[in-house]
C-alpha positions in Angstrom: -1.5 -9.1 16.4 -1.9 -5.4 17.0 -1.4 -3.2 14.0 1.1 -1.1 16.0 3.4 -4.1 16.1 2.7 -5.3 12.6 5.7 -3.7 10.9 8.0 -4.7 13.8 6.8 -8.3 13.1 7.8 -7.8 9.5 11.5 -7.5 10.3 11.5 -10.8 12.3 10.2 -12.9 9.4 12.9 -15.3 8.1 11.1 -18.0 6.1 12.9 -21.4 6.2 14.2 -22.8 3.0 11.9 -25.6 1.7 13.8 -28.7 0.6 11.3 -29.1 -2.3 12.2 -25.7 -3.8 16.0 -25.9 -3.5 18.3 -26.9 -6.4 22.1 -27.3 -6.2 24.6 -25.8 -8.6 27.7 -28.1 -8.5 31.2 -27.1 -9.5 34.7 -28.4 -8.6 35.1 -25.7 -6.0 31.7 -25.2 -4.5 28.1 -26.3 -4.1 25.5 -23.7 -3.3 21.7 -23.7 -3.0 19.6 -21.4 -5.2 15.9 -20.8 -4.7 13.4 -21.4 -7.5 11.3 -18.3 -6.7 7.7 -17.8 -7.6 6.9 -15.6 -10.5 4.5 -13.6 -8.3 5.4 -9.9 -8.2 3.7 -6.8 -7.0 5.0 -5.0 -10.1 1.9 -6.1 -11.9 -0.3 -4.3 -9.3 1.6 -1.1 -9.9 1.3 -1.5 -13.7 -2.4 -2.1 -13.4 -3.0 0.9 -11.3 -1.0 3.2 -13.5 -2.6 1.9 -16.7 -6.1 2.2 -15.2 -5.4 5.7 -14.0 -4.1 6.8 -17.4 -7.4 5.5 -19.0 -9.3 8.1 -16.9 -7.1 11.1 -16.5 -3.7 12.6 -17.5 -0.8 11.4 -15.3 2.4 13.4 -15.1 5.5 12.7 -13.0 5.5 14.5 -9.7 8.4 16.8 -8.8 9.2 14.2 -6.1 10.2 11.7 -8.9 13.3 13.7 -9.5 14.6 13.1 -6.0 13.3 9.6 -5.3 13.4 6.8 -7.9 15.4 3.8 -6.8 18.1 2.7 -4.5 19.8 -0.4 -3.1 19.7 -0.9 0.7 22.8 -1.3 2.8 22.5 -5.1 2.8 23.2 -5.1 -0.9 20.3 -7.5 -1.5 17.2 -5.3 -1.1 16.1 -2.9 -3.9 13.7 0.0 -3.4 11.8 1.5 -6.3 9.7 4.6 -5.8 7.3 6.3 -8.2 5.3 9.5 -7.9 2.7 11.1 -10.2 0.0 13.7 -10.1 -3.1 14.4 -12.1 -6.3 16.5 -12.1 -8.0 15.6 -8.8 -5.0 13.6 -7.7 -2.5 15.5 -5.6 -0.2 12.5 -5.4 -0.1 8.9 -6.6 2.9 7.2 -5.1 4.3 3.7 -4.7 7.2 2.1 -2.9 8.2 -1.4 -4.0 10.8 -3.3 -2.1 12.3 -6.6 -3.3 14.7 -8.6 -1.3 16.0 -12.1 -1.0 14.0 -15.2 0.2 11.1 -14.0 -2.0 10.5 -11.0 0.2 8.4 -8.2 -1.3 6.8 -5.0 0.1 4.3 -2.8 -1.7 3.2 0.5 -0.3 0.9 2.1 -2.8 -1.3 5.2 -2.2 -3.4 7.8 -4.0 -4.1 11.1 -2.4 -6.8 13.5 -3.8 -6.4 17.2 -4.1 -7.5 18.9 -0.9 -10.5 20.4 -2.8 -12.0 16.9 -2.7 -12.8 15.0 0.5 -12.2 11.6 -1.2 -10.8 8.7 0.8 -7.1 7.9 0.4 -6.5 4.7 -1.5 -4.0 2.6 0.4 -2.4 -0.8 -0.3 0.2 -2.1 2.1 1.4 -5.6 1.3 4.2 -7.7 2.8 5.1 -11.1 1.3 7.7 -13.8 1.8 7.8 -17.3 0.5 5.6 -18.5 3.3 3.4 -15.6 4.6 1.5 -12.5 3.4 0.4 -9.6 5.6 -2.1 -7.3 3.9 -3.9 -4.0 4.4 -6.1 -2.7 1.5 -8.4 0.1 2.1 -10.0 3.4 1.0 -8.9 5.2 4.1 -11.5 7.7 5.2 -10.4 11.3 5.2 -12.8 12.1 8.0 -14.2 10.1 11.0 -16.7 7.5 9.8 -17.8 6.8 13.3 -19.1 10.3 14.1 -19.6 11.5 10.6 -22.4 9.3 9.3 -22.9 11.6 6.3 -19.3 10.9 5.2 -19.6 7.2 5.8 -22.8 7.0 3.7 -21.4 9.3 1.0 -18.4 7.1 0.2 -19.0 3.6 1.7 -22.7 2.7 1.5 -22.5 1.6 -2.1 -19.2 -0.2 -1.5 -20.3 -2.5 1.3 -21.1 -5.4 -1.0 -17.5 -5.2 -2.3 -16.2 -5.2 1.2 -18.4 -8.2 2.2 -17.3 -10.1 -0.9 -13.6 -10.0 0.1 -14.2 -10.4 3.8 -15.2 -13.9 3.0 -12.3 -14.6 0.7 -9.6 -12.8 2.8 -10.5 -13.4 6.5 -9.9 -10.8 9.2 -6.3 -10.7 10.4 -6.8 -10.1 14.1 -7.0 -7.2 16.6 -5.9 -3.7 15.7 -5.4 -0.7 18.0 -8.0 2.0 18.5 -5.4 4.5 17.1 -5.2 2.7 13.8 -8.9 1.8 13.7 -9.8 5.5 13.2 -7.8 5.5 9.9 -9.6 2.5 8.5 -12.9 2.3 6.6 -15.8 -0.1 7.0 -14.5 -2.0 3.9 -10.9 -2.4 5.0 -9.2 -5.7 4.1 -6.7 -6.6 6.9 -5.6 -10.2 6.6 -2.7 -12.7 6.9 -2.4 -15.8 4.8 0.1 -18.4 3.6 1.6 -17.8 0.2 -0.2 -19.6 -2.7 -1.1 -18.9 -6.3 -4.8 -18.9 -5.4 -4.6 -16.4 -2.6 -2.3 -14.1 -4.6 -4.9 -14.2 -7.4 -7.6 -13.2 -4.9 -5.5 -10.4 -3.6 -4.8 -9.1 -7.1 -8.5 -9.2 -7.8 -9.3 -7.3 -4.6 -6.6 -4.7 -5.5 -8.1 -4.2 -8.9 -11.7 -3.9 -7.7 -10.8 -1.5 -4.8 -8.7 0.7 -7.0 -11.3 0.9 -9.8 -13.9 1.8 -7.1 -11.6 4.6 -5.9 -11.2 5.9 -9.4 -15.0 5.9 -9.9 -15.4 7.9 -6.7 -12.7 10.3 -8.1 -14.6 10.7 -11.4 -17.8 11.6 -9.6 -16.3 13.9 -7.0 -17.4 17.5 -6.8 -14.9 20.2 -6.1 -15.1 21.9 -2.7 -15.1 25.7 -2.7 -15.3 26.4 1.0 -11.8 27.4 2.2 -12.3 26.1 5.7 -13.3 22.7 4.4 -10.3 22.6 2.0 -8.0 23.3 4.9 -9.7 20.6 7.0 -9.1 18.1 4.1 -5.5 19.0 3.9 -5.0 18.7 7.6 -6.6 15.2 7.5 -4.2 14.1 4.8 -1.3 15.4 6.9 -2.4 13.4 10.0 -2.7 10.3 7.9 0.8 10.7 6.5 2.3 11.3 9.9 0.6 8.1 11.2 1.9 6.1 8.2 5.4 7.4 8.6 5.5 6.2 12.2 4.6 2.6 11.0 7.3 1.9 8.4 10.5 1.8 10.5 10.9 -2.0 10.4 10.4 -2.4 6.7 14.0 -1.9 5.6 17.5 -0.8 6.6 18.2 2.5 8.3 19.3 4.1 5.1 16.3 2.9 3.2 14.0 3.9 6.1 15.4 7.5 6.1 14.9 7.7 2.4 11.3 6.6 2.6 10.6 8.9 5.5 12.0 11.8 3.5 9.7 10.7 0.6 6.7 10.7 2.9 7.6 14.1 4.4 8.1 15.6 1.0 4.6 14.3 0.0 2.9 15.6 3.1 2.4 19.2 1.9 -0.9 20.2 0.2 0.8 23.1 -1.6 
């Protein structure tokens, strides 16, 4: 499946109810099924990332947090929770967590460096139902790793063993478009798998390892003083955010979509 149609595919997923996981609540007036849902939640991914970041730097709420926190989608069943922080070297650390019925969850978690640093952008985009998971986890390159060999070696040469480790555990999910390919790194995890405790554990391990790797790059990053390079870094982040905004339309209701697009637009400035 092309990545350009990935999010459109999200909206078509309606996992069937499994008879082994349905219980019935009987009363004199009605009998209705209720799902015994898995305890798996992307909330622990968010908690890990925030705790790990706080161990290394001083996180403070971003001004965006005042305008975007949580909301209920128009269907009355889907809740959106948004967080945003900033820190030295981190222009914006933000997350969108969506929880709906039928065990549907979405996590969009990203960390953007200050434009004085040409660090990759940490990105975790996960979609889960009771039956399927669609995952993109990456340290998205700020600059072209195909034509900029120096940039590729600077940030990814030491991380290739990490990428190879999870390439075996989380197999490649299929074709992606050339447009999207330029935003991905050599260690990108793009995969699809059936929901299971073991696979979720592997995904959590990958998330922790990739995020700790990004934080280590952040710790070692040297500040850029060349104004033209700082502008170039800022423009690269803006291009990435515009590309991301174009890919989220099928995730939720119109009202929720508009709210998240406003969230992304508000975060696109390097000021």
